[in-house]
The first five atom37 places (N, CA, C, CB, O) and aatype in JSON, in Angstrom:
{
  "aatype": [12, 10, 10, 13, 6, 1, 1, 8, 7, 6, 16, 9, 19, 19, 3, 10, 1, 7, 14, 19, 3, 1, 6, 5, 7, 3, 10, 14, 0, 10, 10, 0, 1, 10, 1, 0, 10, 0, 2, 11, 7, 4, 16, 3, 9, 19, 10, 2, 19, 6, 6, 10, 16, 8, 19, 3, 15, 19, 9, 19, 7, 16, 9, 0, 8, 0, 18, 9, 15, 0, 15, 1, 0, 7, 0, 16, 10, 1, 10, 5, 2, 19, 15, 14, 7, 10, 1, 6, 12, 10, 0, 9, 16, 11, 10, 3, 1, 19, 9, 6, 9, 10, 6, 6, 3, 14, 7, 15, 10, 11, 15, 6, 19],
  "atom_mask": [
    [1, 1, 1, 1, 1],
    [1, 1, 1, 1, 1],
    [1, 1, 1, 1, 1],
    [1, 1, 1, 1, 1],
    [1, 1, 1, 1, 1],
    [1, 1, 1, 1, 1],
    [1, 1, 1, 1, 1],
    [1, 1, 1, 1, 1],
    [1, 1, 1, 0, 1],
    [1, 1, 1, 1, 1],
    [1, 1, 1, 1, 1],
    [1, 1, 1, 1, 1],
    [1, 1, 1, 1, 1],
    [1, 1, 1, 1, 1],
    [1, 1, 1, 1, 1],
    [1, 1, 1, 1, 1],
    [1, 1, 1, 1, 1],
    [1, 1, 1, 0, 1],
    [1, 1, 1, 1, 1],
    [1, 1, 1, 1, 1],
    [1, 1, 1, 1, 1],
    [1, 1, 1, 1, 1],
    [1, 1, 1, 1, 1],
    [1, 1, 1, 1, 1],
    [1, 1, 1, 0, 1],
    [1, 1, 1, 1, 1],
    [1, 1, 1, 1, 1],
    [1, 1, 1, 1, 1],
    [1, 1, 1, 1, 1],
    [1, 1, 1, 1, 1],
    [1, 1, 1, 1, 1],
    [1, 1, 1, 1, 1],
    [1, 1, 1, 1, 1],
    [1, 1, 1, 1, 1],
    [1, 1, 1, 1, 1],
    [1, 1, 1, 1, 1],
    [1, 1, 1, 1, 1],
    [1, 1, 1, 1, 1],
    [1, 1, 1, 1, 1],
    [1, 1, 1, 1, 1],
    [1, 1, 1, 0, 1],
    [1, 1, 1, 1, 1],
    [1, 1, 1, 1, 1],
    [1, 1, 1, 1, 1],
    [1, 1, 1, 1, 1],
    [1, 1, 1, 1, 1],
    [1, 1, 1, 1, 1],
    [1, 1, 1, 1, 1],
    [1, 1, 1, 1, 1],
    [1, 1, 1, 1, 1],
    [1, 1, 1, 1, 1],
    [1, 1, 1, 1, 1],
    [1, 1, 1, 1, 1],
    [1, 1, 1, 1, 1],
    [1, 1, 1, 1, 1],
    [1, 1, 1, 1, 1],
    [1, 1, 1, 1, 1],
    [1, 1, 1, 1, 1],
    [1, 1, 1, 1, 1],
    [1, 1, 1, 1, 1],
    [1, 1, 1, 0, 1],
    [1, 1, 1, 1, 1],
    [1, 1, 1, 1, 1],
    [1, 1, 1, 1, 1],
    [1, 1, 1, 1, 1],
    [1, 1, 1, 1, 1],
    [1, 1, 1, 1, 1],
    [1, 1, 1, 1, 1],
    [1, 1, 1, 1, 1],
    [1, 1, 1, 1, 1],
    [1, 1, 1, 1, 1],
    [1, 1, 1, 1, 1],
    [1, 1, 1, 1, 1],
    [1, 1, 1, 0, 1],
    [1, 1, 1, 1, 1],
    [1, 1, 1, 1, 1],
    [1, 1, 1, 1, 1],
    [1, 1, 1, 1, 1],
    [1, 1, 1, 1, 1],
    [1, 1, 1, 1, 1],
    [1, 1, 1, 1, 1],
    [1, 1, 1, 1, 1],
    [1, 1, 1, 1, 1],
    [1, 1, 1, 1, 1],
    [1, 1, 1, 0, 1],
    [1, 1, 1, 1, 1],
    [1, 1, 1, 1, 1],
    [1, 1, 1, 1, 1],
    [1, 1, 1, 1, 1],
    [1, 1, 1, 1, 1],
    [1, 1, 1, 1, 1],
    [1, 1, 1, 1, 1],
    [1, 1, 1, 1, 1],
    [1, 1, 1, 1, 1],
    [1, 1, 1, 1, 1],
    [1, 1, 1, 1, 1],
    [1, 1, 1, 1, 1],
    [1, 1, 1, 1, 1],
    [1, 1, 1, 1, 1],
    [1, 1, 1, 1, 1],
    [1, 1, 1, 1, 1],
    [1, 1, 1, 1, 1],
    [1, 1, 1, 1, 1],
    [1, 1, 1, 1, 1],
    [1, 1, 1, 1, 1],
    [1, 1, 1, 1, 1],
    [1, 1, 1, 0, 1],
    [1, 1, 1, 1, 1],
    [1, 1, 1, 1, 1],
    [1, 1, 1, 1, 1],
    [1, 1, 1, 1, 1],
    [1, 1, 1, 1, 1],
    [1, 1, 1, 1, 1]
  ],
  "atom_positions": [
    [[8.43, 10.58, -2.89], [7.36, 10.48, -2.7], [7.18, 10.32, -0.6], [6.97, 9.21, -3.81], [8.16, 9.96, 0.05]],
    [[6.33, 10.53, -0.16], [6.52, 10.4, 1.53], [5.74, 9.22, 1.77], [5.91, 11.77, 2.56], [4.75, 8.88, 1.12]],
    [[6.51, 8.3, 3.28], [5.82, 7.45, 3.64], [5.18, 8.2, 5.16], [6.68, 6.07, 3.63], [5.58, 9.27, 5.62]],
    [[4.35, 7.52, 5.63], [3.69, 7.99, 6.72], [3.08, 6.55, 7.44], [2.53, 9.15, 6.23], [2.11, 5.97, 6.95]],
    [[3.63, 6.16, 8.41], [2.9, 5.34, 9.57], [2.19, 5.62, 10.44], [3.48, 4.84, 10.23], [2.68, 6.45, 11.21]],
    [[0.72, 5.14, 10.79], [0.16, 5.47, 11.85], [-0.15, 3.8, 12.58], [-1.16, 6.52, 11.46], [0.06, 2.82, 11.87]],
    [[-0.45, 3.7, 13.47], [-1.32, 2.7, 14.34], [-2.9, 2.52, 14.26], [-1.09, 3.06, 15.7], [-3.44, 3.48, 14.81]],
    [[-3.45, 1.97, 13.96], [-5.01, 2.23, 14.5], [-5.02, 0.75, 14.65], [-6.38, 3.04, 13.38], [-5.08, -0.08, 13.75]],
    [[-4.94, 0.54, 16.14], [-5.52, -0.78, 16.97], [-4.31, -1.84, 16.61], [0.0, 0.0, 0.0], [-3.27, -1.67, 17.24]],
    [[-4.35, -2.93, 15.65], [-3.81, -3.57, 15.41], [-3.27, -3.41, 14.26], [-4.24, -4.31, 15.65], [-2.17, -3.85, 13.91]],
    [[-4.02, -2.75, 13.63], [-3.42, -2.49, 11.87], [-2.85, -0.98, 12.04], [-4.95, -2.52, 10.34], [-3.26, 0.01, 12.63]],
    [[-1.62, -1.29, 11.18], [-0.4, -0.41, 11.0], [-0.73, 0.16, 9.54], [1.16, -1.28, 11.11], [-0.58, -0.74, 8.72]],
    [[-1.16, 1.47, 8.91], [-1.37, 2.24, 8.47], [-0.15, 3.02, 7.44], [-1.89, 2.69, 9.42], [0.42, 4.05, 7.82]],
    [[0.1, 2.46, 6.32], [1.36, 3.25, 5.71], [0.66, 3.78, 4.4], [2.87, 2.21, 5.36], [0.24, 3.14, 3.44]],
    [[0.65, 5.61, 4.74], [0.28, 6.81, 3.98], [1.17, 6.88, 2.8], [0.37, 8.1, 4.81], [2.38, 6.81, 3.04]],
    [[0.85, 7.0, 1.77], [1.88, 7.76, 0.4], [1.2, 8.9, 0.13], [2.05, 6.86, -1.21], [-0.01, 9.06, 0.31]],
    [[2.19, 9.94, -0.45], [2.26, 11.17, -0.49], [2.88, 11.91, -1.39], [2.59, 11.45, 0.39], [3.95, 12.48, -1.2]],
    [[2.3, 11.92, -2.3], [2.96, 12.68, -3.76], [3.59, 11.55, -5.09], [0.0, 0.0, 0.0], [3.42, 10.35, -5.26]],
    [[4.27, 12.44, -5.76], [4.58, 11.84, -7.04], [5.9, 10.65, -6.91], [4.98, 13.15, -8.08], [6.9, 10.87, -6.23]],
    [[5.7, 9.58, -7.58], [7.04, 8.62, -6.64], [8.63, 8.75, -7.7], [6.43, 6.31, -6.52], [8.62, 8.96, -8.91]],
    [[9.49, 8.61, -7.1], [10.69, 9.85, -7.31], [11.5, 8.12, -7.87], [11.55, 11.19, -5.32], [11.75, 7.4, -6.91]],
    [[11.88, 7.51, -9.28], [12.45, 6.54, -9.27], [13.68, 6.53, -9.03], [12.25, 6.07, -10.09], [14.32, 5.53, -8.74]],
    [[14.27, 8.04, -9.16], [15.63, 8.3, -9.49], [16.16, 8.0, -7.82], [15.93, 10.04, -10.25], [17.22, 7.47, -7.49]],
    [[15.17, 8.45, -7.02], [15.61, 8.42, -5.77], [15.71, 7.59, -5.11], [15.22, 8.96, -5.21], [16.15, 7.69, -3.96]],
    [[15.32, 6.51, -5.66], [14.54, 5.1, -4.92], [13.82, 4.81, -4.15], [0.0, 0.0, 0.0], [14.11, 4.0, -3.27]],
    [[12.24, 5.6, -4.32], [10.85, 5.89, -3.72], [10.82, 4.26, -3.37], [9.44, 6.66, -4.89], [11.14, 3.79, -2.27]],
    [[10.32, 3.37, -4.71], [9.77, 2.45, -4.37], [10.56, 0.9, -4.28], [8.77, 2.59, -5.15], [10.12, -0.25, -4.32]],
    [[11.89, 1.43, -4.15], [12.82, 0.28, -3.14], [12.17, 0.23, -1.54], [14.73, 0.88, -2.97], [11.72, -0.55, -0.7]],
    [[12.52, 1.81, -1.83], [11.98, 2.01, -0.3], [10.36, 2.1, 0.13], [12.57, 3.39, 0.18], [9.87, 2.56, 1.16]],
    [[10.1, 1.86, -0.32], [8.07, 1.45, 0.18], [8.08, -0.28, 0.2], [6.43, 2.11, -1.58], [7.3, -1.01, 0.81]],
    [[9.23, -0.65, -0.69], [9.08, -2.27, -0.13], [9.66, -2.54, 0.56], [9.24, -3.28, -0.75], [9.26, -3.54, 1.17]],
    [[10.99, -1.95, 1.01], [11.63, -1.9, 2.56], [11.44, -1.98, 3.99], [11.98, -1.13, 2.69], [12.04, -2.48, 4.94]],
    [[9.97, -1.02, 3.73], [9.2, -0.59, 4.3], [8.31, -1.01, 5.05], [8.91, -0.18, 3.81], [8.11, -0.74, 6.23]],
    [[7.46, -2.05, 3.94], [6.82, -2.75, 3.8], [7.03, -4.35, 4.4], [6.72, -2.48, 2.72], [6.21, -5.05, 5.0]],
    [[8.33, -4.63, 4.03], [8.82, -5.73, 4.34], [9.43, -5.85, 5.84], [9.7, -5.99, 3.33], [9.56, -6.92, 6.44]],
    [[9.75, -4.77, 6.28], [10.31, -4.87, 7.43], [9.0, -4.49, 8.84], [11.68, -3.78, 7.27], [9.23, -4.62, 10.04]],
    [[7.73, -4.03, 8.27], [6.73, -3.88, 9.17], [6.24, -5.59, 9.4], [5.52, -2.76, 8.51], [6.15, -6.2, 10.47]],
    [[5.92, -6.15, 7.78], [5.42, -7.55, 8.57], [6.35, -8.58, 8.73], [4.28, -8.25, 7.88], [5.91, -9.73, 8.77]],
    [[8.14, -8.3, 8.87], [9.38, -9.06, 9.58], [8.98, -8.4, 10.84], [11.13, -8.77, 8.99], [9.2, -9.27, 11.68]],
    [[8.34, -6.95, 11.71], [8.54, -6.8, 12.9], [7.42, -7.48, 13.82], [8.71, -5.45, 13.05], [7.18, -7.35, 15.02]],
    [[6.73, -8.36, 12.69], [5.31, -8.96, 13.39], [4.08, -8.25, 13.24], [0.0, 0.0, 0.0], [3.16, -8.67, 13.95]],
    [[3.83, -7.22, 12.44], [2.77, -6.76, 12.04], [1.94, -7.78, 10.83], [3.17, -5.39, 11.61], [2.21, -8.49, 9.87]],
    [[0.85, -7.33, 11.56], [0.12, -8.46, 10.68], [-1.17, -8.46, 9.96], [-0.06, -9.46, 11.4], [-1.89, -9.3, 9.42]],
    [[-1.17, -6.83, 10.25], [-2.19, -6.32, 9.4], [-1.56, -4.91, 8.85], [-3.65, -6.16, 10.24], [-1.3, -3.93, 9.55]],
    [[-1.36, -5.07, 7.31], [-0.69, -3.53, 6.74], [-1.78, -2.84, 6.32], [0.44, -3.57, 5.39], [-2.71, -3.56, 6.71]],
    [[-2.37, -1.69, 5.65], [-2.87, -1.28, 4.92], [-2.29, -0.06, 4.43], [-3.86, -1.32, 5.25], [-2.0, 0.95, 5.07]],
    [[-2.14, -0.35, 2.95], [-1.07, 0.97, 1.9], [-2.39, 1.97, 1.8], [-0.28, 0.32, -0.27], [-3.51, 1.53, 1.54]],
    [[-2.12, 3.31, 2.04], [-3.05, 4.01, 2.03], [-2.94, 4.98, 0.84], [-3.15, 4.54, 3.23], [-2.34, 6.06, 0.87]],
    [[-3.67, 4.42, -0.34], [-2.28, 4.98, -1.85], [-3.93, 6.71, -2.32], [-1.99, 2.53, -4.39], [-4.36, 7.12, -3.39]],
    [[-4.18, 7.03, -1.15], [-5.39, 8.27, -1.83], [-4.36, 9.52, -2.25], [-6.82, 9.01, -0.36], [-4.64, 10.15, -3.27]],
    [[-3.3, 9.86, -1.59], [-2.44, 10.97, -1.99], [-1.16, 10.56, -2.9], [-1.96, 11.66, -0.69], [-0.07, 11.12, -2.76]],
    [[-1.4, 9.51, -3.87], [-0.66, 8.77, -4.33], [-0.81, 9.38, -6.03], [-1.04, 7.25, -3.87], [-1.63, 8.91, -6.82]],
    [[0.36, 10.76, -6.41], [-0.6, 11.45, -7.2], [-0.21, 11.07, -8.94], [-0.48, 13.19, -6.77], [-0.54, 11.73, -9.93]],
    [[0.69, 9.63, -8.89], [0.99, 9.32, -10.41], [0.94, 7.5, -10.15], [2.86, 10.13, -11.09], [1.64, 6.82, -9.4]],
    [[0.2, 7.22, -10.77], [0.3, 5.58, -10.8], [0.27, 5.24, -11.93], [-0.69, 4.76, -10.14], [-0.49, 5.8, -12.72]],
    [[1.41, 3.79, -12.46], [2.23, 2.85, -13.43], [2.14, 1.77, -13.19], [3.49, 2.95, -13.55], [1.37, 1.4, -12.31]],
    [[2.81, 1.0, -13.83], [2.73, -0.24, -14.28], [3.85, -0.75, -12.94], [3.18, -0.43, -16.08], [3.66, -1.77, -12.28]],
    [[5.1, 0.27, -12.73], [6.07, -0.19, -11.68], [5.57, -0.4, -10.44], [7.09, 0.68, -11.49], [5.99, -1.32, -9.74]],
    [[4.48, 0.54, -10.0], [4.02, 0.72, -8.97], [2.96, -0.42, -8.47], [3.6, 1.94, -9.08], [2.84, -0.87, -7.34]],
    [[2.21, -0.75, -9.7], [1.38, -1.96, -9.62], [2.43, -3.1, -9.24], [0.56, -2.27, -11.07], [2.01, -4.03, -8.54]],
    [[3.58, -3.1, -9.59], [4.48, -4.48, -9.51], [4.69, -4.22, -8.29], [0.0, 0.0, 0.0], [4.09, -4.98, -7.53]],
    [[5.49, -3.24, -7.68], [5.48, -3.04, -6.11], [4.76, -3.52, -5.73], [5.38, -2.02, -5.51], [4.9, -4.7, -5.39]],
    [[3.17, -2.62, -5.52], [2.13, -3.26, -4.39], [2.25, -4.74, -4.69], [0.39, -2.73, -4.54], [2.28, -5.42, -3.66]],
    [[2.32, -5.39, -5.79], [2.13, -6.96, -6.02], [3.33, -7.54, -4.71], [2.64, -7.53, -8.02], [2.99, -8.03, -3.64]],
    [[4.61, -7.33, -5.1], [5.82, -7.61, -5.1], [5.88, -7.13, -2.96], [6.82, -6.52, -6.61], [6.85, -7.57, -2.34]],
    [[4.93, -6.4, -2.26], [4.78, -5.93, -1.31], [3.83, -6.95, -0.39], [4.39, -4.66, -1.62], [3.77, -7.03, 0.83]],
    [[3.18, -7.62, -1.3], [1.68, -8.22, -0.98], [2.35, -9.86, -0.77], [0.24, -7.98, -2.57], [2.28, -10.76, 0.06]],
    [[2.88, -9.65, -1.83], [4.13, -11.35, -1.74], [4.59, -11.64, -0.39], [5.92, -11.19, -2.67], [4.36, -12.64, 0.29]],
    [[5.41, -10.41, -0.06], [6.11, -10.58, 0.94], [5.67, -10.21, 2.35], [7.1, -10.04, 0.65], [6.36, -10.17, 3.37]],
    [[4.45, -9.95, 2.2], [3.93, -10.08, 3.94], [3.3, -11.32, 4.16], [2.76, -8.91, 4.48], [3.11, -11.9, 5.23]],
    [[2.78, -11.86, 2.29], [1.86, -13.17, 3.32], [3.01, -14.25, 3.44], [0.16, -14.08, 2.39], [2.95, -15.19, 4.23]],
    [[3.87, -14.05, 2.74], [5.61, -14.91, 3.49], [5.32, -14.63, 4.62], [7.44, -14.28, 3.17], [4.73, -15.52, 5.24]],
    [[5.57, -13.45, 5.27], [5.77, -13.22, 6.74], [4.96, -13.47, 7.54], [5.99, -12.17, 7.07], [5.18, -13.2, 8.72]],
    [[3.43, -14.26, 7.04], [2.63, -14.54, 7.69], [1.48, -12.68, 7.3], [0.0, 0.0, 0.0], [0.86, -13.1, 6.32]],
    [[1.16, -11.72, 7.42], [0.92, -10.39, 7.32], [0.08, -10.19, 5.95], [2.28, -9.6, 7.38], [0.31, -10.7, 4.85]],
    [[-1.12, -9.17, 6.39], [-2.08, -9.28, 5.15], [-1.86, -8.15, 4.55], [-3.6, -9.46, 5.38], [-1.54, -7.5, 5.54]],
    [[-1.78, -7.41, 3.66], [-1.81, -5.99, 2.65], [-2.93, -5.54, 2.33], [-1.21, -6.08, 1.34], [-3.48, -6.08, 1.37]],
    [[-3.51, -4.62, 2.9], [-4.51, -4.36, 1.87], [-4.56, -3.05, 1.14], [-5.73, -4.51, 2.44], [-3.39, -2.73, 0.91]],
    [[-5.57, -1.97, 0.58], [-5.08, -1.17, -0.15], [-6.5, -0.37, -0.13], [-4.37, -1.74, -1.47], [-7.57, -0.79, -0.59]],
    [[-6.25, 0.91, 0.52], [-7.72, 2.03, 0.68], [-7.04, 3.35, -0.35], [-8.12, 2.76, 2.89], [-5.9, 3.71, -0.61]],
    [[-8.24, 3.74, -0.7], [-8.78, 5.08, -0.95], [-7.87, 4.99, -2.35], [-8.48, 6.47, 0.35], [-7.1, 5.89, -2.69]],
    [[-8.08, 3.79, -3.11], [-7.94, 3.27, -4.65], [-8.36, 3.62, -5.49], [-8.2, 2.35, -4.96], [-9.39, 3.18, -6.01]],
    [[-7.17, 5.18, -6.19], [-7.8, 5.61, -7.19], [-8.63, 5.09, -8.31], [-7.13, 6.06, -7.56], [-8.55, 3.87, -8.22]],
    [[-9.3, 5.36, -9.21], [-10.1, 4.99, -10.56], [-8.7, 4.06, -11.25], [-10.72, 6.69, -11.68], [-8.5, 2.85, -11.21]],
    [[-7.96, 5.06, -11.8], [-6.71, 4.79, -12.38], [-5.88, 3.25, -11.83], [0.0, 0.0, 0.0], [-5.33, 2.46, -12.59]],
    [[-5.95, 3.14, -10.8], [-5.52, 2.31, -9.84], [-5.95, 1.27, -10.21], [-5.8, 2.55, -8.63], [-5.36, 0.47, -10.93]],
    [[-7.45, 1.11, -9.57], [-8.36, 0.54, -9.93], [-8.31, -0.37, -10.81], [-9.01, 1.18, -10.15], [-8.28, -1.59, -10.65]],
    [[-8.3, 0.31, -11.87], [-8.44, -0.19, -12.99], [-6.85, -1.21, -13.34], [-8.82, 1.15, -13.99], [-6.93, -2.43, -13.47]],
    [[-5.7, -0.57, -13.44], [-4.66, -1.7, -13.22], [-4.57, -2.5, -12.76], [-3.91, -1.65, -12.91], [-3.99, -3.43, -13.32]],
    [[-5.2, -2.68, -11.2], [-5.4, -3.74, -11.02], [-6.71, -4.9, -11.07], [-4.94, -3.58, -10.21], [-6.57, -6.03, -10.59]],
    [[-7.84, -4.48, -11.63], [-8.45, -4.9, -12.16], [-7.81, -5.73, -13.53], [-9.23, -4.0, -12.16], [-8.18, -6.91, -13.54]],
    [[-7.22, -5.47, -14.31], [-6.74, -5.63, -15.74], [-5.66, -6.88, -15.33], [-5.96, -4.03, -16.54], [-5.9, -8.08, -15.43]],
    [[-4.48, -6.3, -14.86], [-3.97, -7.28, -13.64], [-4.23, -8.58, -13.26], [-4.25, -6.83, -12.62], [-3.54, -9.58, -13.08]],
    [[-5.67, -8.25, -13.17], [-6.49, -9.34, -12.21], [-6.03, -9.5, -10.4], [-6.15, -11.01, -13.01], [-6.44, -10.39, -9.66]],
    [[-5.17, -8.48, -10.06], [-4.2, -8.2, -8.57], [-5.53, -8.09, -7.76], [-2.97, -6.49, -8.44], [-5.56, -8.65, -6.66]],
    [[-6.81, -7.3, -8.29], [-8.35, -7.06, -7.45], [-8.8, -7.98, -6.77], [-9.53, -6.82, -8.24], [-9.23, -7.85, -5.63]],
    [[-8.72, -9.51, -7.7], [-9.08, -10.37, -7.3], [-8.27, -11.04, -5.89], [-9.16, -10.99, -8.38], [-8.95, -11.76, -5.17]],
    [[-7.0, -10.83, -5.57], [-6.26, -11.09, -4.44], [-5.86, -10.42, -3.58], [-5.47, -11.49, -4.61], [-5.64, -10.8, -2.43]],
    [[-5.69, -8.99, -4.16], [-5.5, -7.95, -3.15], [-6.77, -7.53, -2.54], [-4.83, -6.76, -3.71], [-7.58, -7.22, -3.42]],
    [[-7.36, -7.39, -1.01], [-8.24, -6.54, -0.8], [-8.21, -5.41, -1.1], [-8.48, -6.52, 0.08], [-7.27, -4.74, -0.65]],
    [[-9.09, -4.85, -1.85], [-9.66, -3.25, -1.56], [-10.37, -2.77, -0.36], [-10.64, -2.88, -2.53], [-11.12, -3.68, -0.01]],
    [[-10.44, -2.03, 0.22], [-11.02, -1.34, 1.15], [-12.29, -0.74, 0.72], [-10.16, -0.44, 1.61], [-12.23, 0.42, 0.31]],
    [[-13.55, -1.4, 0.76], [-14.49, -0.68, 0.12], [-15.58, 0.12, 1.24], [-15.21, -1.74, -0.86], [-16.54, 0.82, 0.92]],
    [[-15.11, -0.22, 2.64], [-16.22, 0.58, 3.55], [-15.63, 2.02, 3.67], [-16.46, -0.13, 5.21], [-14.59, 2.41, 3.13]],
    [[-16.52, 2.79, 4.51], [-16.15, 4.39, 4.87], [-14.81, 4.54, 5.59], [-17.3, 5.09, 5.89], [-14.77, 4.93, 6.76]],
    [[-13.49, 4.17, 4.75], [-12.08, 4.67, 5.27], [-12.01, 5.87, 6.07], [-11.19, 4.93, 4.16], [-10.93, 6.47, 6.03]],
    [[-13.08, 6.42, 6.89], [-12.87, 7.39, 7.97], [-12.24, 6.55, 9.25], [0.0, 0.0, 0.0], [-11.67, 7.3, 10.06]],
    [[-12.24, 5.56, 9.5], [-11.64, 5.34, 10.7], [-10.09, 5.5, 9.91], [-12.11, 3.76, 11.56], [-9.28, 6.29, 10.4]],
    [[-9.81, 4.88, 8.91], [-8.26, 4.8, 9.0], [-7.46, 5.75, 8.06], [-7.81, 3.35, 8.65], [-6.31, 5.54, 7.66]],
    [[-8.27, 6.89, 7.75], [-7.91, 8.06, 7.18], [-7.19, 9.03, 7.5], [-8.63, 8.51, 6.99], [-7.77, 10.03, 7.91]],
    [[-6.32, 9.03, 7.45], [-5.06, 10.73, 7.84], [-5.72, 11.33, 8.55], [-4.55, 12.03, 6.59], [-6.77, 11.77, 8.08]],
    [[-5.42, 11.57, 9.82], [-5.65, 13.27, 10.44], [-4.77, 14.11, 10.25], [-5.76, 13.48, 11.87], [-3.9, 14.26, 11.11]],
    [[-4.76, 15.06, 8.81], [-3.25, 15.72, 8.75], [-4.34, 16.89, 8.52], [-1.76, 15.22, 7.39], [-3.97, 18.05, 8.33]]
  ]
}
């Protein structure tokens, strides 16, 4: 999994791309990066999951953990471009009631690749 950060005004957008490789420590690296952003004073973090190619309960748990860490640091963590599969997992766990999912046209925050 690759992580790309970009600033959009006061918002930091973190793009996730590719498959998650648990053997390479992708999930702890993601969690550490999101914690570092929150601890640096970033108060608005958007996790763009559009190009995340595999979603499972471990990823959902990592997102929940990142949300808690961001909240404790005084930041908000929102999700963008959520796939139907991830949306279903968030609904089953009721995390969709806690973590904001951006519904508006994501064009202004979408990656320019």
